[in-house]
C-alpha positions as CSV (number, residue, x, y, z in Angstrom):
1,M,6.1,9.0,-46.2
2,E,8.7,6.2,-46.8
3,L,10.6,8.3,-43.4
4,S,7.3,7.7,-41.4
5,I,6.9,4.3,-42.5
6,L,10.6,3.4,-41.3
7,L,10.0,5.3,-37.9
8,L,6.7,3.2,-37.1
9,L,8.5,0.0,-38.2
10,T,11.5,0.8,-35.9
11,V,9.0,1.8,-33.1
12,F,7.1,-1.4,-33.6
13,T,10.3,-3.8,-33.9
14,G,11.6,-2.1,-30.7
15,F,8.4,-2.7,-28.8
16,L,8.7,-6.7,-29.7
17,L,12.1,-6.6,-28.5
18,L,11.3,-5.1,-25.4
19,L,8.3,-7.4,-25.3
20,A,10.4,-10.4,-25.5
21,R,12.6,-8.9,-23.1
22,D,10.2,-7.9,-20.3
23,H,8.0,-11.2,-20.4
24,P,7.2,-12.0,-17.0
25,K,9.6,-14.9,-15.8
26,T,8.4,-17.9,-13.5
27,H,9.2,-16.9,-9.9
28,S,7.7,-20.5,-8.4
29,H,8.5,-19.6,-5.1
30,L,6.8,-15.9,-5.0
31,P,3.5,-15.6,-3.2
32,P,0.4,-16.6,-5.8
33,G,-1.7,-14.0,-7.9
34,P,-3.6,-13.8,-11.1
35,R,-1.6,-14.9,-13.7
36,P,0.2,-12.0,-15.9
37,L,0.4,-11.4,-19.4
38,P,3.6,-10.8,-21.6
39,F,4.5,-6.9,-21.1
40,L,1.2,-5.7,-19.8
41,G,1.3,-7.9,-16.5
42,N,-2.1,-7.9,-14.8
43,L,-2.8,-4.7,-16.3
44,L,-6.0,-6.2,-17.9
45,Q,-7.3,-7.3,-14.4
46,M,-7.4,-3.8,-12.9
47,D,-10.4,-1.8,-11.9
48,R,-10.9,1.2,-13.8
49,R,-12.1,2.6,-10.5
50,G,-8.6,2.7,-9.5
51,L,-5.6,0.6,-8.1
52,L,-6.3,0.1,-4.6
53,K,-9.9,-1.2,-5.3
54,S,-8.2,-3.8,-7.9
55,I,-5.7,-5.0,-4.9
56,L,-8.4,-5.2,-2.5
57,R,-10.5,-7.4,-4.9
58,L,-7.9,-9.5,-5.3
59,R,-6.9,-10.0,-1.5
60,E,-10.3,-11.8,-1.3
61,K,-9.0,-14.4,-3.6
62,Y,-5.7,-15.0,-2.9
63,G,-5.5,-13.7,0.8
64,D,-3.2,-11.1,2.8
65,V,0.2,-11.9,0.8
66,F,0.2,-12.0,-3.2
67,T,2.1,-11.1,-6.2
68,V,0.8,-8.4,-8.9
69,Y,2.7,-7.6,-12.4
70,L,2.7,-4.1,-12.9
71,G,3.4,-4.1,-16.1
72,P,6.4,-6.5,-16.6
73,R,7.6,-6.5,-12.8
74,P,6.4,-8.6,-9.8
75,V,5.0,-6.5,-6.8
76,V,4.4,-8.4,-3.4
77,M,1.2,-6.8,-2.0
78,L,0.7,-7.0,1.7
79,C,-2.3,-6.4,3.4
80,G,-3.9,-6.3,6.5
81,T,-2.5,-4.9,9.9
82,E,-0.6,-8.6,10.8
83,A,1.0,-9.0,7.6
84,I,2.2,-5.7,7.4
85,R,3.7,-5.3,10.8
86,E,5.5,-8.7,10.0
87,A,7.1,-7.7,7.8
88,L,8.2,-4.1,8.4
89,V,8.8,-4.7,12.3
90,D,9.3,-8.1,12.8
91,Q,11.7,-8.6,9.7
92,A,12.6,-4.8,9.8
93,D,16.4,-5.2,8.0
94,A,14.9,-7.4,5.0
95,F,11.9,-5.0,4.1
96,S,14.0,-1.8,4.7
97,G,14.7,-1.3,1.0
98,R,13.0,1.7,-0.7
99,G,11.8,1.0,-4.2
100,K,11.7,3.7,-7.1
101,I,9.1,6.1,-8.2
102,A,9.8,5.9,-11.8
103,A,8.7,9.8,-12.4
104,L,11.2,11.0,-9.8
105,D,13.9,8.3,-10.5
106,K,15.6,10.4,-13.1
107,A,15.9,13.4,-10.5
108,F,16.8,11.4,-7.6
109,Q,18.9,8.3,-8.8
110,G,19.0,6.9,-5.2
111,Y,20.3,10.2,-3.8
112,G,18.8,11.9,-0.7
113,I,17.4,10.3,2.2
114,V,13.9,9.4,0.9
115,F,15.3,7.0,-2.2
116,A,18.7,6.0,-0.9
117,N,19.4,2.3,0.2
118,G,22.0,0.9,2.5
119,E,24.5,2.6,3.8
120,R,24.1,6.1,2.2
121,W,20.3,5.7,3.7
122,K,21.5,5.0,7.0
123,T,24.0,7.8,7.3
124,L,21.7,10.6,5.8
125,R,18.9,9.2,8.0
126,R,21.1,9.2,11.7
127,F,21.9,12.7,10.2
128,S,18.6,13.8,9.5
129,L,16.8,12.6,12.8
130,A,19.7,14.1,15.1
131,T,19.9,17.5,13.2
132,M,15.8,17.6,13.2
133,R,15.9,16.7,17.2
134,D,18.8,19.3,18.0
135,L,16.7,22.2,16.0
136,G,13.7,21.3,18.0
137,M,15.4,22.1,21.3
138,G,16.9,25.2,20.1
139,K,16.8,28.5,20.6
140,R,13.3,28.7,19.2
141,S,11.8,24.9,19.7
142,L,9.9,23.5,16.5
143,E,6.8,23.8,18.4
144,E,7.2,27.6,18.8
145,R,7.7,27.9,15.3
146,I,4.4,26.0,14.6
147,Q,2.6,28.2,17.2
148,E,4.1,31.2,15.3
149,E,2.7,29.9,12.1
150,A,-0.7,28.9,13.4
151,Q,-1.0,32.6,14.5
152,C,-0.1,33.9,11.2
153,L,-2.9,31.5,9.8
154,V,-5.5,32.9,12.2
155,E,-4.4,36.7,11.2
156,E,-4.7,35.4,7.5
157,L,-8.0,34.0,8.0
158,Q,-9.4,36.8,9.8
159,K,-9.1,38.9,7.0
160,S,-11.5,36.9,4.6
161,Q,-14.1,38.0,6.9
162,G,-16.1,35.1,6.9
163,A,-16.3,34.6,3.0
164,L,-16.2,31.2,1.3
165,L,-12.6,30.3,0.3
166,D,-10.7,27.0,-0.9
167,P,-8.4,26.5,2.0
168,T,-5.8,24.4,0.2
169,F,-3.3,27.1,-0.6
170,F,-3.2,28.0,3.0
171,F,-2.7,24.5,4.7
172,H,0.0,24.1,2.0
173,A,1.8,27.5,3.0
174,I,1.8,26.6,6.8
175,T,3.5,23.4,6.5
176,A,5.4,24.2,3.7
177,N,6.7,27.1,6.1
178,I,7.4,24.7,8.8
179,I,9.9,23.1,6.9
180,C,11.5,26.4,5.4
181,S,11.9,27.0,9.0
182,I,13.8,23.6,9.7
183,V,16.0,23.6,6.2
184,F,16.4,27.3,5.7
185,G,16.1,28.9,8.9
186,E,13.2,31.1,8.1
187,R,9.8,31.1,6.9
188,F,8.1,33.2,4.2
189,A,5.1,35.9,3.8
190,Y,2.2,34.3,2.1
191,K,2.3,36.6,-0.9
192,D,6.4,36.3,-1.4
193,P,6.7,35.3,-5.1
194,K,9.8,32.8,-4.5
195,F,7.4,31.4,-1.7
196,L,4.4,31.1,-4.4
197,R,6.6,30.2,-7.0
198,L,8.1,27.2,-4.8
199,L,4.4,26.3,-3.8
200,D,3.2,26.4,-7.4
201,N,6.3,24.1,-8.2
202,F,5.2,21.0,-5.8
203,Y,1.7,21.6,-6.9
204,Q,2.6,21.2,-10.5
205,I,4.9,18.0,-9.4
206,L,1.9,16.4,-7.6
207,A,-0.4,17.1,-9.9
208,L,1.5,15.6,-12.9
209,I,2.6,12.4,-10.7
210,S,-1.0,11.9,-10.2
211,S,-2.2,12.4,-13.6
212,F,-3.3,9.2,-15.7
213,S,-0.7,9.4,-18.3
214,N,2.1,9.5,-15.5
215,Q,0.3,6.3,-13.9
216,V,1.0,4.6,-17.2
217,F,4.5,5.9,-17.2
218,E,4.8,4.2,-13.9
219,L,3.7,0.7,-15.3
220,F,6.0,0.8,-18.9
221,S,8.8,3.3,-18.0
222,N,11.6,1.2,-19.5
223,V,10.0,1.7,-22.7
224,L,8.1,5.1,-22.1
225,K,11.3,7.1,-21.0
226,H,12.7,7.3,-24.4
227,F,10.0,9.6,-25.4
228,P,8.1,12.8,-24.6
229,G,5.9,13.0,-21.5
230,T,4.7,13.8,-18.1
231,H,8.0,12.4,-16.6
232,Q,9.9,15.2,-18.8
233,Q,8.0,17.9,-17.6
234,I,8.6,16.7,-13.3
235,Y,12.0,16.6,-14.4
236,K,12.1,20.0,-15.6
237,I,10.3,21.5,-12.7
238,I,12.5,19.3,-10.0
239,L,15.6,21.1,-11.9
240,E,14.1,24.4,-10.9
241,V,13.2,23.7,-7.5
242,N,16.6,22.0,-6.8
243,T,18.3,25.5,-8.2
244,F,16.2,27.2,-5.7
245,I,17.9,25.0,-3.1
246,A,21.1,25.6,-4.6
247,H,20.8,29.0,-4.0
248,S,20.0,29.0,-0.7
249,V,23.3,26.6,-0.3
250,E,25.3,29.5,-1.4
251,K,23.8,31.8,0.5
252,H,24.6,29.6,3.8
253,Q,27.6,29.3,2.7
254,A,28.8,32.7,2.6
255,T,27.4,33.5,6.3
256,L,28.1,30.0,8.0
257,D,29.2,30.7,11.5
258,P,30.7,27.4,12.6
259,N,30.1,27.9,16.3
260,T,26.1,28.4,15.4
261,P,24.3,26.6,13.1
262,R,21.1,28.4,11.9
263,D,19.2,25.2,10.3
264,F,19.5,22.1,8.2
265,I,21.5,23.2,5.6
266,D,24.2,25.1,8.0
267,T,24.6,21.7,10.0
268,F,24.9,19.6,6.9
269,L,27.3,21.9,5.4
270,L,29.6,21.5,8.5
271,C,29.5,17.8,8.2
272,M,30.6,18.2,4.3
273,D,33.7,20.5,5.8
274,K,34.2,17.9,8.4
275,E,34.4,15.3,5.8
276,K,35.9,16.7,3.2
277,S,39.1,14.8,3.2
278,N,36.8,11.3,2.8
279,K,36.4,10.4,-0.9
280,D,33.9,8.2,0.0
281,T,32.0,10.5,2.4
282,E,28.0,10.7,1.9
283,F,27.9,14.8,3.2
284,H,28.3,16.2,-0.3
285,Q,26.2,18.8,-2.4
286,R,24.0,16.4,-4.0
287,N,22.7,14.7,-1.0
288,L,22.2,18.1,0.3
289,I,19.9,19.3,-2.2
290,L,18.0,15.8,-2.8
291,T,17.8,15.6,1.2
292,V,16.1,18.9,1.5
293,L,13.8,18.4,-1.6
294,S,12.9,15.0,0.0
295,L,11.8,16.8,3.3
296,F,9.7,19.1,1.0
297,F,8.0,16.0,-0.7
298,A,8.0,14.2,2.7
299,G,6.7,17.2,5.0
300,T,4.0,19.2,3.0
301,E,1.6,17.4,1.1
302,T,0.7,14.6,3.8
303,T,-0.4,17.1,6.5
304,S,-1.7,19.7,4.6
305,T,-4.2,16.9,2.7
306,S,-4.9,15.6,6.2
307,L,-5.9,19.2,7.3
308,R,-8.1,19.5,4.1
309,Y,-9.7,16.4,5.0
310,G,-10.0,17.5,8.7
311,F,-12.0,20.3,8.0
312,L,-14.3,18.7,5.2
313,L,-15.0,16.3,7.8
314,M,-15.8,19.3,10.6
315,L,-18.4,20.6,8.0
316,K,-19.8,17.1,7.5
317,Y,-20.2,16.3,11.0
318,P,-20.9,19.7,12.8
319,H,-21.9,17.5,16.0
320,I,-18.4,16.4,16.1
321,T,-17.0,19.9,15.5
322,E,-18.8,21.3,18.5
323,K,-17.8,18.6,21.0
324,V,-14.1,19.8,19.6
325,H,-15.1,23.3,20.2
326,K,-16.5,22.6,23.7
327,E,-13.1,20.5,24.6
328,I,-10.7,23.5,23.4
329,H,-12.8,26.0,25.7
330,Q,-12.7,23.7,28.7
331,V,-8.8,22.9,28.4
332,I,-7.4,26.2,26.8
333,G,-10.0,28.4,26.6
334,S,-9.8,31.6,24.4
335,H,-7.0,33.8,26.1
336,R,-3.6,31.6,25.1
337,A,-2.3,29.6,22.3
338,P,-2.6,25.7,22.2
339,V,0.7,24.0,22.9
340,L,1.2,20.7,22.8
341,D,1.1,19.7,26.2
342,D,-2.7,20.1,26.1
343,R,-3.1,17.4,24.0
344,V,-2.9,14.7,26.6
345,K,-5.7,16.7,28.4
346,M,-7.8,16.7,25.5
347,P,-8.7,12.8,24.6
348,Y,-11.8,13.9,22.4
349,T,-9.9,16.5,20.0
350,D,-6.7,13.7,19.8
351,A,-9.2,10.9,19.0
352,V,-10.5,13.1,16.2
353,I,-7.4,13.9,14.8
354,H,-6.3,10.6,14.8
355,E,-10.0,9.5,13.0
356,I,-9.3,12.1,10.7
357,Q,-5.7,10.3,9.5
358,R,-7.3,6.6,9.4
359,F,-10.6,8.1,7.8
360,G,-8.2,10.1,5.1
361,D,-5.8,7.5,4.3
362,I,-4.0,10.0,2.2
363,V,-1.2,7.3,1.5
364,P,-2.9,4.1,1.1
365,F,0.0,2.2,-0.7
366,G,3.0,3.7,1.5
367,L,5.9,4.4,-0.5
368,P,7.5,1.2,-2.3
369,H,9.5,-0.8,-0.5
370,V,12.0,-3.8,-2.0
371,V,13.7,-6.3,0.1
372,T,17.5,-6.3,0.9
373,K,18.2,-10.0,0.3
374,D,16.3,-13.2,-0.8
375,T,13.5,-13.0,2.2
376,N,11.5,-15.8,3.2
377,F,8.2,-14.7,4.1
378,R,4.9,-16.8,5.4
379,G,6.5,-19.6,3.6
380,Y,7.6,-17.7,0.4
381,I,10.7,-16.5,-1.2
382,I,10.7,-13.2,-1.9
383,P,13.7,-12.4,-4.0
384,K,16.3,-9.8,-3.3
385,D,15.5,-6.3,-5.1
386,T,11.7,-7.4,-5.5
387,E,9.5,-4.5,-4.9
388,V,6.6,-4.7,-2.1
389,F,3.8,-2.6,-1.2
390,P,2.6,-2.6,2.6
391,I,-1.3,-1.6,1.7
392,L,-1.5,0.8,4.3
393,S,-5.2,1.0,3.8
394,S,-6.0,-2.4,4.8
395,A,-5.1,-1.6,8.2
396,L,-6.6,1.8,8.6
397,H,-9.8,0.0,7.2
398,D,-9.1,-3.3,9.4
399,P,-12.5,-4.6,10.8
400,H,-10.9,-6.5,13.5
401,Y,-9.8,-3.2,14.8
402,F,-12.3,-0.6,13.7
403,E,-15.8,-1.3,14.2
404,K,-17.4,0.5,11.3
405,P,-13.8,0.8,9.0
406,D,-16.0,2.7,6.5
407,D,-17.5,5.4,8.9
408,F,-15.9,8.4,10.1
409,N,-15.9,7.9,14.2
410,P,-13.7,9.3,16.9
411,D,-15.0,6.6,18.9
412,H,-12.8,4.3,16.9
413,F,-10.0,5.8,19.2
414,L,-11.4,6.0,22.6
415,D,-12.1,3.4,25.4
416,A,-14.8,3.4,27.8
417,K,-13.5,5.7,29.8
418,G,-13.1,8.2,27.0
419,A,-9.4,8.1,27.2
420,L,-7.5,7.9,24.0
421,K,-6.9,4.1,22.7
422,K,-3.9,3.1,20.9
423,T,-4.1,0.4,18.2
424,D,-1.8,-1.6,16.3
425,A,-3.6,-0.8,13.3
426,F,-3.1,2.5,13.2
427,M,-0.3,3.2,10.7
428,P,-0.7,6.4,8.8
429,F,3.1,7.2,9.1
430,S,3.9,3.6,8.1
431,L,6.2,1.2,10.2
432,G,10.0,0.1,10.8
433,K,12.8,1.2,9.7
434,R,11.4,3.4,6.6
435,I,8.5,4.9,8.9
436,C,7.9,8.7,7.9
437,L,11.2,10.9,9.2
438,G,8.8,13.8,10.2
439,E,6.2,11.6,12.2
440,G,7.0,13.9,15.5
441,I,6.8,17.0,13.4
442,A,3.4,16.4,11.2
443,R,1.4,15.2,14.7
444,T,2.9,18.4,16.3
445,E,1.4,20.3,13.6
446,L,-1.8,18.5,12.9
447,F,-2.5,19.1,16.6
448,I,-1.5,22.7,16.9
449,F,-3.0,23.9,13.7
450,F,-6.1,22.0,13.9
451,T,-7.1,23.4,17.6
452,T,-5.5,27.3,17.1
453,I,-8.2,26.8,14.1
454,L,-11.1,25.7,15.9
455,Q,-10.1,28.2,19.3
456,N,-10.7,31.1,16.8
457,F,-13.3,30.1,14.5
458,S,-16.2,28.3,14.0
459,V,-16.5,26.5,10.1
460,A,-19.5,26.8,7.6
461,G,-19.7,25.1,4.1
462,S,-21.5,26.3,0.9
463,V,-24.0,23.6,0.8
464,A,-25.8,21.3,4.0
465,P,-23.8,18.9,5.5
466,D,-26.0,15.9,4.2
467,E,-24.8,17.1,0.8
468,I,-21.3,16.9,1.4
469,D,-19.3,14.4,-0.6
470,L,-16.6,12.4,1.2
471,T,-15.4,10.4,-1.9
472,P,-11.5,10.6,-2.0
473,W,-10.4,11.8,-5.7
474,E,-7.9,8.9,-6.1
475,S,-4.6,8.7,-8.1
476,G,-2.9,5.1,-8.4
477,V,-0.4,4.5,-6.2
478,V,0.5,7.9,-5.4
479,G,-2.2,8.9,-2.9
480,K,-6.1,10.6,-1.8
481,A,-7.1,13.7,-1.8
482,P,-10.6,15.2,-0.9
483,R,-12.3,16.5,-3.3
484,T,-12.2,20.4,-3.9
485,Y,-14.7,22.4,-1.6
486,Q,-15.4,25.6,-0.1
487,I,-15.5,27.1,3.7
488,R,-16.0,30.0,5.7
489,F,-13.8,30.7,8.8
490,L,-16.3,32.5,10.8
491,P,-14.5,34.3,14.1
492,R,-16.0,33.3,17.3
């Protein structure tokens, strides 16, 4: 009993000390915002229905640029197309730092392309962009790999014989296989045990990151990192994925031909060998493994979730689906596979895909930024290393650019002549120097996967279109996803 009381007193004393240490200090030159409480920040002012709703409500009072304390730390929120573009494009260098996601920080610790900063990030980004461009123009172009994967999916869906199924696994599998093709030089069969384990690991990581307990951890990680919780589970699973990647790296090292690099890992290994005498090189095993891990995080969930949203919307709006079918029939027909060059001849389908990304709004906060220096922005001084959240959702739903931003309407991206219309407010991949590395891959995947499926199948749901619920499942700062649903893929 005495031991329990002593432990309780120790924890309580530690809490008080941390409370005093983490009391929000006055930042008189930061943008305005609601007054924070010690340690809790503005937590009590957040809407239980979701952090995004809370931020948008505060925007109505404080304008497009304001400060919110997420727990003890100040975060500057940027809302609206103009404010986001002004920061991420016009002051790109100042806003190019990457903030942390607390649950992933123990695993990444600033390594790998997504969470690196400074010269490390610049080196890894230059290398990754150049390597993926070269791989895309190699013996088998990236487009050909995506076409091959799309045909594998068609064969798999044909086996379902029109039965109801949850498409989540298939959309995860095809997007993960494209990343596997880039980094490992091979794709996996959908029932391969190693592949299934890899997909399950990523599913578990994302589910744990999205959990309520982890949202609490993100706010108070300085205290909670010393206790058991979802962050420990996430770290354990990431270690397993890293082990899988490390084994692949070992196989690549044993079979590496310097004259014919096969994939991303081979190319990185050649740079490691070239710079082995440079003690400050960024080309080492840790950056390799964590960059590959970063590519998986960035290259699977967002595209697969967009496809899930897309086909739920096709069930909800069959008249739009029919227009896409008609355009596919007119431009491509049924006797050849879709190619990327078809996109310019298919403005309606392209507009539908754009609207799926806009309406789906799956990463409403983007990834956290930090300013790299004391930054003057719209008359305020944002101190170096302050976190900044560009609220991409506020641009994707900007009424100045989209007539009915809360409605799904492909006409948002079509001009009076029916041609595709570009808009500054369309930023699902973010903007500036931290724009998503795989934007080009994702855009190609979305077009080829979407058109190939609808070329070969009609779709039907388990309920009538007017009964389909489009309300997203929202999870803190991580993202949004459609609710689970069942769909039939009926051969055409």
